[in-house]
MIBA-994794 format. One record per atom (N, C-alpha, C): residue in three letters; atom name; x, y, z. Coordinates in nm, 4 decimals. Layout:
NODE  aa at        x        y        z
NODE ALA CA        X        Y        Z
...
END
This chain:
NODE  aa at        x        y        z
NODE MET  N   6.2095  14.6431  13.9024
NODE MET CA   6.3060  14.5402  13.8590
NODE MET  C   6.4042  14.6098  13.7594
NODE ARG  N   6.5363  14.5981  13.7787
NODE ARG CA   6.6381  14.6515  13.6862
NODE ARG  C   6.6183  14.5883  13.5554
NODE LEU  N   6.6619  14.6620  13.4490
NODE LEU CA   6.6536  14.6069  13.3102
NODE LEU  C   6.7262  14.4762  13.2935
NODE GLY  N   6.8442  14.4704  13.3593
NODE GLY CA   6.9298  14.3491  13.3439
NODE GLY  C   6.8589  14.2288  13.4112
NODE ALA  N   6.7965  14.2615  13.5242
NODE ALA CA   6.7263  14.1449  13.5934
NODE ALA  C   6.6039  14.1077  13.5157
NODE ALA  N   6.5327  14.2087  13.4523
NODE ALA CA   6.4170  14.1709  13.3750
NODE ALA  C   6.4589  14.0939  13.2489
NODE CYS  N   6.5674  14.1279  13.1861
NODE CYS CA   6.6139  14.0556  13.0679
NODE CYS  C   6.6550  13.9073  13.1085
NODE ALA  N   6.7263  13.8967  13.2240
NODE ALA CA   6.7582  13.7719  13.2699
NODE ALA  C   6.6351  13.6778  13.2967
NODE ALA  N   6.5334  13.7411  13.3542
NODE ALA CA   6.4115  13.6577  13.3799
NODE ALA  C   6.3462  13.6195  13.2536
NODE LEU  N   6.3502  13.7096  13.1482
NODE LEU CA   6.2904  13.6746  13.0211
NODE LEU  C   6.3699  13.5665  12.9539
NODE LEU  N   6.5015  13.5760  12.9573
NODE LEU CA   6.5873  13.4740  12.8979
NODE LEU  C   6.5718  13.3395  12.9659
NODE THR  N   6.5638  13.3408  13.1000
NODE THR CA   6.5365  13.2125  13.1738
NODE THR  C   6.4093  13.1563  13.1264
NODE ALA  N   6.3024  13.2259  13.1169
NODE ALA CA   6.1736  13.1737  13.0749
NODE ALA  C   6.1795  13.1200  12.9328
NODE ALA  N   6.2538  13.1885  12.8427
NODE ALA CA   6.2611  13.1490  12.7062
NODE ALA  C   6.3406  13.0109  12.7029
NODE TRP  N   6.4520  13.0007  12.7805
NODE TRP CA   6.5335  12.8786  12.7813
NODE TRP  C   6.4538  12.7656  12.8371
NODE CYS  N   6.3738  12.7859  12.9390
NODE CYS CA   6.2888  12.6813  12.9932
NODE CYS  C   6.1884  12.6253  12.8841
NODE ALA  N   6.1352  12.7168  12.8167
NODE ALA CA   6.0420  12.6766  12.7056
NODE ALA  C   6.1174  12.5990  12.5966
NODE THR  N   6.2390  12.6474  12.5641
NODE THR CA   6.3205  12.5762  12.4681
NODE THR  C   6.3551  12.4336  12.5062
NODE ALA  N   6.3877  12.4247  12.6343
NODE ALA CA   6.4193  12.2861  12.6962
NODE ALA  C   6.2937  12.2017  12.6827
NODE ALA  N   6.1815  12.2627  12.7092
NODE ALA CA   6.0569  12.1811  12.7071
NODE ALA  C   6.0329  12.1242  12.5647
NODE ARG  N   6.0493  12.2099  12.4650
NODE ARG CA   6.0304  12.1655  12.3246
NODE ARG  C   6.1319  12.0574  12.2807
NODE SER  N   6.2543  12.0675  12.3321
NODE SER CA   6.3520  11.9684  12.2892
NODE SER  C   6.3709  11.8511  12.3840
NODE GLN  N   6.2698  11.8305  12.4720
NODE GLN CA   6.2832  11.7290  12.5694
NODE GLN  C   6.2960  11.5914  12.5065
NODE GLY  N   6.2201  11.5653  12.4046
NODE GLY CA   6.2176  11.4342  12.3389
NODE GLY  C   6.3578  11.3931  12.2932
NODE VAL  N   6.4356  11.4834  12.2310
NODE VAL CA   6.5724  11.4598  12.1858
NODE VAL  C   6.6675  11.4327  12.2990
NODE GLN  N   6.6456  11.5085  12.4083
NODE GLN CA   6.7416  11.5004  12.5206
NODE GLN  C   6.7023  11.3976  12.6293
NODE ALA  N   6.5868  11.3392  12.6163
NODE ALA CA   6.5405  11.2400  12.7193
NODE ALA  C   6.6317  11.1227  12.7209
NODE ALA  N   6.6912  11.0861  12.6118
NODE ALA CA   6.7825  10.9694  12.6135
NODE ALA  C   6.9163  10.9997  12.6841
NODE GLN  N   6.9548  11.1241  12.7062
NODE GLN CA   7.0823  11.1595  12.7645
NODE GLN  C   7.0778  11.1280  12.9110
NODE GLN  N   7.2026  11.0974  12.9575
NODE GLN CA   7.2188  11.0659  13.0980
NODE GLN  C   7.2142  11.1879  13.1848
NODE ALA  N   7.2003  11.1716  13.3104
NODE ALA CA   7.1907  11.2794  13.4091
NODE ALA  C   7.3220  11.3582  13.4178
NODE SER  N   7.4379  11.2993  13.3928
NODE SER CA   7.5569  11.3754  13.3911
NODE SER  C   7.6330  11.3521  13.2565
NODE LEU  N   7.6980  11.4609  13.2222
NODE LEU CA   7.7676  11.4591  13.0929
NODE LEU  C   7.9106  11.4200  13.1107
NODE PRO  N   7.9714  11.3715  13.0015
NODE PRO CA   8.1119  11.3331  13.0139
NODE PRO  C   8.1977  11.4501  13.0526
NODE PRO  N   8.3058  11.4318  13.1248
NODE PRO CA   8.3920  11.5453  13.1598
NODE PRO  C   8.4560  11.6074  13.0297
NODE LEU  N   8.4725  11.7361  13.0405
NODE LEU CA   8.5280  11.8148  12.9300
NODE LEU  C   8.6770  11.8546  12.9572
NODE LYS  N   8.7574  11.8597  12.8529
NODE LYS CA   8.8918  11.9033  12.8703
NODE LYS  C   8.9057  12.0468  12.8366
NODE ILE  N   8.9019  12.1354  12.9321
NODE ILE CA   8.9134  12.2794  12.9057
NODE ILE  C   9.0560  12.3163  12.9312
NODE VAL  N   9.1145  12.3744  12.8273
NODE VAL CA   9.2490  12.4290  12.8410
NODE VAL  C   9.2481  12.5759  12.8018
NODE GLY  N   9.2871  12.6510  12.9012
NODE GLY CA   9.2802  12.8035  12.8858
NODE GLY  C   9.1357  12.8447  12.8605
NODE ASP  N   9.1080  12.9042  12.7452
NODE ASP CA   8.9806  12.9558  12.7233
NODE ASP  C   8.9038  12.8798  12.6080
NODE ALA  N   8.9404  12.7434  12.6023
NODE ALA CA   8.8871  12.6655  12.4922
NODE ALA  C   8.8606  12.5168  12.5317
NODE ILE  N   8.7715  12.4569  12.4599
NODE ILE CA   8.7597  12.3115  12.4537
NODE ILE  C   8.7989  12.2693  12.3173
NODE ALA  N   8.9211  12.2202  12.2978
NODE ALA CA   8.9739  12.1890  12.1678
NODE ALA  C   8.9123  12.0684  12.1032
NODE ASP  N   8.8699  11.9654  12.1802
NODE ASP CA   8.8189  11.8458  12.1239
NODE ASP  C   8.6678  11.8550  12.1006
NODE SER  N   8.6231  11.7902  11.9926
NODE SER CA   8.4802  11.7850  11.9586
NODE SER  C   8.4094  11.7097  12.0711
NODE LEU  N   8.2858  11.7487  12.1033
NODE LEU CA   8.2011  11.6764  12.2037
NODE LEU  C   8.1591  11.5483  12.1497
NODE THR  N   8.1616  11.5330  12.0248
NODE THR CA   8.1040  11.4088  11.9564
NODE THR  C   8.2155  11.3208  11.8968
NODE GLY  N   8.3359  11.3728  11.8889
NODE GLY CA   8.4427  11.3084  11.8170
NODE GLY  C   8.4478  11.3313  11.6690
NODE HIS  N   8.3516  11.4204  11.6171
NODE HIS CA   8.3639  11.4482  11.4726
NODE HIS  C   8.3043  11.5920  11.4520
NODE GLN  N   8.3297  11.6468  11.3316
NODE GLN CA   8.2839  11.7860  11.2958
NODE GLN  C   8.1395  11.7880  11.2957
NODE GLY  N   8.0821  11.9061  11.3213
NODE GLY CA   7.9423  11.9293  11.3112
NODE GLY  C   7.9109  11.9696  11.1692
NODE ASP  N   7.7804  11.9865  11.1416
NODE ASP CA   7.7347  12.0239  11.0056
NODE ASP  C   7.6901  12.1711  11.0116
NODE PRO  N   7.7634  12.2547  10.9339
NODE PRO CA   7.7351  12.4024  10.9375
NODE PRO  C   7.5904  12.4277  10.8979
NODE ALA  N   7.5287  12.3579  10.8038
NODE ALA CA   7.3946  12.3862  10.7583
NODE ALA  C   7.2993  12.3612  10.8756
NODE ARG  N   7.3120  12.2489  10.9465
NODE ARG CA   7.2303  12.2250  11.0669
NODE ARG  C   7.2584  12.3333  11.1714
NODE GLY  N   7.3816  12.3686  11.1934
NODE GLY CA   7.4169  12.4800  11.2902
NODE GLY  C   7.3475  12.6039  11.2622
NODE ARG  N   7.3464  12.6473  11.1310
NODE ARG CA   7.2809  12.7751  11.0894
NODE ARG  C   7.1300  12.7592  11.1292
NODE ALA  N   7.0697  12.6444  11.0961
NODE ALA CA   6.9288  12.6241  11.1215
NODE ALA  C   6.9019  12.6394  11.2765
NODE ILE  N   6.9902  12.5882  11.3597
NODE ILE CA   6.9819  12.6075  11.5092
NODE ILE  C   6.9869  12.7476  11.5505
NODE VAL  N   7.0822  12.8178  11.4952
NODE VAL CA   7.1153  12.9603  11.5359
NODE VAL  C   6.9886  13.0408  11.4949
NODE LEU  N   6.9276  13.0198  11.3769
NODE LEU CA   6.8173  13.0936  11.3283
NODE LEU  C   6.6802  13.0522  11.3915
NODE ASN  N   6.6755  12.9336  11.4449
NODE ASN CA   6.5453  12.8747  11.5006
NODE ASN  C   6.5216  12.9365  11.6380
NODE ARG  N   6.4218  13.0171  11.6424
NODE ARG CA   6.3808  13.0803  11.7689
NODE ARG  C   6.3138  12.9887  11.8701
NODE GLN  N   6.2984  12.8600  11.8310
NODE GLN CA   6.2431  12.7619  11.9197
NODE GLN  C   6.3513  12.6633  11.9730
NODE VAL  N   6.4654  12.6713  11.9226
NODE VAL CA   6.5696  12.5694  11.9656
NODE VAL  C   6.6891  12.6472  12.0403
NODE GLY  N   6.7703  12.7179  11.9659
NODE GLY CA   6.8841  12.7824  12.0251
NODE GLY  C   6.8596  12.9215  12.0891
NODE LEU  N   6.7622  12.9849  12.0464
NODE LEU CA   6.7280  13.1159  12.0823
NODE LEU  C   6.8451  13.2203  12.0731
NODE CYS  N   6.9400  13.1947  11.9837
NODE CYS CA   7.0531  13.2747  11.9684
NODE CYS  C   7.0125  13.4231  11.9299
NODE LEU  N   6.9190  13.4389  11.8412
NODE LEU CA   6.8861  13.5693  11.7933
NODE LEU  C   6.8087  13.6595  11.8951
NODE LEU  N   6.7701  13.5931  12.0070
NODE LEU CA   6.7081  13.6723  12.1229
NODE LEU  C   6.8174  13.7744  12.1666
NODE CYS  N   6.9432  13.7432  12.1741
NODE CYS CA   7.0410  13.8266  12.2228
NODE CYS  C   7.1440  13.8784  12.1208
NODE HIS  N   7.1787  13.7849  12.0197
NODE HIS CA   7.2730  13.8139  11.9194
NODE HIS  C   7.2137  13.8710  11.7849
NODE SER  N   7.2878  13.9417  11.7096
NODE SER CA   7.2489  13.9776  11.5674
NODE SER  C   7.3632  13.9067  11.4857
NODE GLY  N   7.3414  13.9098  11.3587
NODE GLY CA   7.4336  13.8556  11.2721
NODE GLY  C   7.4067  13.8738  11.1320
NODE PRO  N   7.4855  13.8224  11.0395
NODE PRO CA   7.4656  13.8423  10.8951
NODE PRO  C   7.3473  13.7573  10.8432
NODE PHE  N   7.2239  13.7867  10.8983
NODE PHE CA   7.1089  13.7177  10.8581
NODE PHE  C   6.9996  13.8204  10.8158
NODE PRO  N   7.0132  13.8852  10.7029
NODE PRO CA   6.9237  13.9982  10.6584
NODE PRO  C   6.7782  13.9484  10.6564
NODE GLU  N   6.7582  13.8243  10.6340
NODE GLU CA   6.6134  13.7762  10.6227
NODE GLU  C   6.5505  13.7640  10.7601
NODE GLU  N   6.6283  13.7717  10.8644
NODE GLU CA   6.5734  13.7554  10.9955
NODE GLU  C   6.5403  13.8883  11.0636
NODE ARG  N   6.4186  13.9070  11.1106
NODE ARG CA   6.3792  14.0306  11.1801
NODE ARG  C   6.4035  14.0166  11.3278
NODE PHE  N   6.4066  14.1288  11.3969
NODE PHE CA   6.4164  14.1353  11.5378
NODE PHE  C   6.5275  14.0596  11.6004
NODE GLN  N   6.6485  14.0948  11.5530
NODE GLN CA   6.7661  14.0307  11.6132
NODE GLN  C   6.8099  14.1054  11.7338
NODE GLY  N   6.8775  14.0311  11.8236
NODE GLY CA   6.9131  14.0960  11.9598
NODE GLY  C   7.0336  14.1914  11.9450
NODE ASN  N   7.0525  14.2644  12.0487
NODE ASN CA   7.1609  14.3608  12.0551
NODE ASN  C   7.2212  14.3630  12.1947
NODE MET  N   7.2009  14.2565  12.2780
NODE MET CA   7.2551  14.2399  12.4097
NODE MET  C   7.3884  14.1667  12.4150
NODE ALA  N   7.4294  14.1088  12.3031
NODE ALA CA   7.5457  14.0217  12.3026
NODE ALA  C   7.6243  14.0453  12.1759
NODE PRO  N   7.7440  13.9986  12.1638
NODE PRO CA   7.8277  14.0225  12.0477
NODE PRO  C   7.7558  13.9811  11.9147
NODE ASP  N   7.7731  14.0625  11.8118
NODE ASP CA   7.7269  14.0335  11.6756
NODE ASP  C   7.7965  13.9109  11.6339
NODE LEU  N   7.7228  13.8133  11.5688
NODE LEU CA   7.7878  13.6880  11.5265
NODE LEU  C   7.8658  13.7000  11.3944
NODE LYS  N   7.8482  13.8119  11.3220
NODE LYS CA   7.9260  13.8432  11.2091
NODE LYS  C   8.0778  13.8413  11.2414
NODE GLY  N   8.1496  13.7573  11.1767
NODE GLY CA   8.2932  13.7480  11.1997
NODE GLY  C   8.3349  13.6618  11.3198
NODE ALA  N   8.2320  13.5897  11.3797
NODE ALA CA   8.2634  13.5067  11.4972
NODE ALA  C   8.3847  13.4111  11.4700
NODE GLY  N   8.3767  13.3478  11.3516
NODE GLY CA   8.4881  13.2549  11.3144
NODE GLY  C   8.6177  13.3180  11.2949
NODE ALA  N   8.6305  13.4417  11.2773
NODE ALA CA   8.7578  13.5151  11.2695
NODE ALA  C   8.8013  13.5594  11.4018
NODE ARG  N   8.7116  13.5871  11.4936
NODE ARG CA   8.7460  13.6370  11.6362
NODE ARG  C   8.7770  13.5247  11.7287
NODE TRP  N   8.7201  13.4140  11.7118
NODE TRP CA   8.7388  13.3036  11.8058
NODE TRP  C   8.7731  13.1780  11.7315
NODE SER  N   8.8535  13.0976  11.7992
NODE SER CA   8.8878  12.9617  11.7409
NODE SER  C   8.7750  12.8652  11.7557
NODE GLU  N   8.7747  12.7499  11.6882
NODE GLU CA   8.6668  12.6458  11.7147
NODE GLU  C   8.6537  12.6135  11.8641
NODE GLY  N   8.7654  12.5862  11.9226
NODE GLY CA   8.7668  12.5549  12.0657
NODE GLY  C   8.7110  12.6624  12.1522
NODE GLU  N   8.7452  12.7938  12.1245
NODE GLU CA   8.6891  12.9057  12.2013
NODE GLU  C   8.5396  12.9107  12.1858
NODE LEU  N   8.4924  12.8979  12.0639
NODE LEU CA   8.3528  12.8981  12.0305
NODE LEU  C   8.2838  12.7815  12.1067
NODE ARG  N   8.3422  12.6654  12.1062
NODE ARG CA   8.2860  12.5560  12.1749
NODE ARG  C   8.2602  12.5757  12.3314
NODE LEU  N   8.3672  12.6360  12.3925
NODE LEU CA   8.3615  12.6651  12.5386
NODE LEU  C   8.2485  12.7680  12.5622
NODE ARG  N   8.2312  12.8689  12.4720
NODE ARG CA   8.1399  12.9687  12.4894
NODE ARG  C   7.9941  12.9066  12.4810
NODE MET  N   7.9815  12.8160  12.3945
NODE MET CA   7.8510  12.7432  12.3825
NODE MET  C   7.8228  12.6498  12.5007
NODE VAL  N   7.9299  12.5789  12.5372
NODE VAL CA   7.9081  12.4810  12.6493
NODE VAL  C   7.8789  12.5534  12.7799
NODE ASP  N   7.9661  12.6490  12.8169
NODE ASP CA   7.9394  12.7190  12.9387
NODE ASP  C   8.0268  12.8440  12.9430
NODE ALA  N   7.9676  12.9556  12.9028
NODE ALA CA   8.0359  13.0832  12.9008
NODE ALA  C   8.0779  13.1390  13.0347
NODE ARG  N   8.0042  13.0829  13.1354
NODE ARG CA   8.0362  13.1275  13.2735
NODE ARG  C   8.1794  13.0994  13.3148
NODE ARG  N   8.2448  12.9985  13.2439
NODE ARG CA   8.3819  12.9637  13.2773
NODE ARG  C   8.4721  13.0856  13.2412
NODE LEU  N   8.4261  13.1691  13.1404
NODE LEU CA   8.5121  13.2848  13.1049
NODE LEU  C   8.4597  13.4111  13.1753
NODE ASN  N   8.3315  13.4160  13.1973
NODE ASN CA   8.2708  13.5369  13.2696
NODE ASN  C   8.1609  13.4932  13.3607
NODE PRO  N   8.1827  13.4825  13.4853
NODE PRO CA   8.0707  13.4309  13.5685
NODE PRO  C   7.9410  13.5173  13.5752
NODE GLN  N   7.9615  13.6454  13.5282
NODE GLN CA   7.8455  13.7297  13.5264
NODE GLN  C   7.7689  13.7344  13.3926
NODE THR  N   7.8092  13.6437  13.3053
NODE THR CA   7.7482  13.6429  13.1653
NODE THR  C   7.5974  13.6134  13.1755
NODE ILE  N   7.5231  13.6605  13.0729
NODE ILE CA   7.3867  13.6189  13.0601
NODE ILE  C   7.3721  13.5101  12.9599
NODE MET  N   7.4808  13.4706  12.9012
NODE MET CA   7.4795  13.3603  12.8030
NODE MET  C   7.4457  13.2275  12.8818
NODE PRO  N   7.3466  13.1548  12.8313
NODE PRO CA   7.3150  13.0351  12.9044
NODE PRO  C   7.4178  12.9194  12.8773
NODE PRO  N   7.4370  12.8356  12.9801
NODE PRO CA   7.5255  12.7219  12.9587
NODE PRO  C   7.4462  12.6157  12.8835
NODE TYR  N   7.4755  12.5950  12.7567
NODE TYR CA   7.3963  12.5135  12.6679
NODE TYR  C   7.4324  12.3613  12.6883
NODE TYR  N   7.5396  12.3257  12.7483
NODE TYR CA   7.5784  12.1895  12.7633
NODE TYR  C   7.6248  12.1535  12.9093
NODE VAL  N   7.5414  12.1966  13.0013
NODE VAL CA   7.5804  12.1709  13.1429
NODE VAL  C   7.4504  12.1175  13.2082
NODE VAL  N   7.4752  12.0298  13.3035
NODE VAL CA   7.3632  11.9790  13.3866
NODE VAL  C   7.3966  11.9888  13.5359
NODE ASP  N   7.5225  11.9747  13.5700
NODE ASP CA   7.5615  11.9758  13.7090
NODE ASP  C   7.5639  12.1205  13.7597
NODE GLY  N   7.5138  12.1362  13.8870
NODE GLY CA   7.5250  12.2653  13.9509
NODE GLY  C   7.4247  12.3677  13.9012
NODE MET  N   7.3219  12.3219  13.8239
NODE MET CA   7.2196  12.4133  13.7791
NODE MET  C   7.1131  12.4286  13.8870
NODE ASN  N   7.0760  12.5435  13.9213
NODE ASN CA   6.9783  12.5709  14.0237
NODE ASN  C   6.8488  12.6144  13.9647
NODE ARG  N   6.7457  12.5922  14.0407
NODE ARG CA   6.6069  12.6412  13.9958
NODE ARG  C   6.5710  12.5882  13.8559
NODE VAL  N   6.5876  12.4539  13.8381
NODE VAL CA   6.5510  12.3952  13.7090
NODE VAL  C   6.4244  12.3142  13.7383
NODE ALA  N   6.3208  12.3220  13.6469
NODE ALA CA   6.1991  12.2494  13.6650
NODE ALA  C   6.2344  12.1025  13.6611
NODE PRO  N   6.1641  12.0217  13.7523
NODE PRO CA   6.2023  11.8844  13.7616
NODE PRO  C   6.2019  11.8045  13.6249
NODE ALA  N   6.1114  11.8397  13.5309
NODE ALA CA   6.1152  11.7736  13.4060
NODE ALA  C   6.2427  11.7958  13.3270
NODE PHE  N   6.3172  11.8973  13.3591
NODE PHE CA   6.4398  11.9295  13.2780
NODE PHE  C   6.5675  11.9113  13.3523
NODE ARG  N   6.5631  11.8651  13.4724
NODE ARG CA   6.6858  11.8341  13.5469
NODE ARG  C   6.7666  11.7219  13.4799
NODE GLY  N   6.8964  11.7490  13.4773
NODE GLY CA   6.9841  11.6455  13.4034
NODE GLY  C   6.9894  11.6504  13.2614
NODE LYS  N   6.9280  11.7495  13.2030
NODE LYS CA   6.9250  11.7577  13.0564
NODE LYS  C   6.9864  11.8970  13.0065
NODE PRO  N   7.0857  11.8877  12.9166
NODE PRO CA   7.1339  12.0214  12.8661
NODE PRO  C   7.0349  12.0812  12.7691
NODE ILE  N   7.0503  12.2097  12.7428
NODE ILE CA   6.9604  12.2760  12.6475
NODE ILE  C   6.9859  12.2228  12.5103
NODE LEU  N   7.1142  12.2017  12.4678
NODE LEU CA   7.1382  12.1408  12.3352
NODE LEU  C   7.2228  12.0144  12.3548
NODE THR  N   7.2089  11.9215  12.2624
NODE THR CA   7.2845  11.7987  12.2625
NODE THR  C   7.4243  11.8356  12.2128
NODE ALA  N   7.5160  11.7377  12.2341
NODE ALA CA   7.6511  11.7461  12.1911
NODE ALA  C   7.6571  11.7664  12.0408
NODE GLU  N   7.5713  11.6968  11.9678
NODE GLU CA   7.5718  11.7092  11.8215
NODE GLU  C   7.5332  11.8542  11.7823
NODE GLN  N   7.4245  11.8987  11.8456
NODE GLN CA   7.3782  12.0362  11.8169
NODE GLN  C   7.4856  12.1407  11.8465
NODE ILE  N   7.5600  12.1193  11.9544
NODE ILE CA   7.6660  12.2157  11.9910
NODE ILE  C   7.7709  12.2126  11.8726
NODE GLU  N   7.8116  12.0998  11.8371
NODE GLU CA   7.9161  12.0825  11.7259
NODE GLU  C   7.8586  12.1433  11.5915
NODE ASP  N   7.7276  12.1308  11.5666
NODE ASP CA   7.6725  12.1876  11.4452
NODE ASP  C   7.6782  12.3416  11.4519
NODE VAL  N   7.6457  12.3974  11.5682
NODE VAL CA   7.6471  12.5419  11.5807
NODE VAL  C   7.7902  12.5912  11.5671
NODE VAL  N   7.8866  12.5237  11.6352
NODE VAL CA   8.0342  12.5604  11.6292
NODE VAL  C   8.0751  12.5600  11.4776
NODE ALA  N   8.0384  12.4494  11.4140
NODE ALA CA   8.0829  12.4392  11.2658
NODE ALA  C   8.0315  12.5557  11.1987
NODE PHE  N   7.9036  12.5961  11.2173
NODE PHE CA   7.8463  12.7097  11.1488
NODE PHE  C   7.9203  12.8381  11.1893
NODE LEU  N   7.9341  12.8651  11.3111
NODE LEU CA   7.9996  12.9901  11.3551
NODE LEU  C   8.1404  13.0038  11.2975
NODE THR  N   8.2111  12.8965  11.2809
NODE THR CA   8.3409  12.9053  11.2269
NODE THR  C   8.3468  12.9488  11.0837
NODE THR  N   8.2314  12.9373  11.0174
NODE THR CA   8.2199  12.9817  10.8770
NODE THR  C   8.2029  13.1286  10.8647
NODE LEU  N   8.1666  13.1919  10.9800
NODE LEU CA   8.1339  13.3385  10.9746
NODE LEU  C   8.2661  13.4175  10.9914
NODE ARG  N   8.3380  13.4398  10.8847
NODE ARG CA   8.4727  13.4960  10.8876
NODE ARG  C   8.4731  13.6456  10.8562
NODE ASP  N   8.3740  13.6990  10.7950
NODE ASP CA   8.3779  13.8410  10.7578
NODE ASP  C   8.3048  13.9319  10.8577
END
């Protein structure tokens, strides 16, 4: 098995486990999500209609049971061991990308790069090989996406 295929298999297993742990939060969500207004390479409008909380977003990014961000990304988190190196460093993410660009990357990075290994965190339609218990549920809620986006925009250096 190629290294890329092995990594993709590992990531898929990790995301399935993450979805299982957050099933209670997402169980109330409907099988289809509201349509998103994608303009260029961004989703300008908040998914919830309000700003997220950067502190909650940081907690999601660092939590290896929820977002799994540090599996692939590294960042300005000296207290965290074993950060990933397969994806862009999160340091300076808020200076590199706008809020809307970050939001689209979180929602579905495949819109920008169909070959990405970044999971679509807020997509339910068109997902293949999803365990029956997780069909129709995104990995993160709209509020969690907004919290992560709010945090990432603070990473300016």
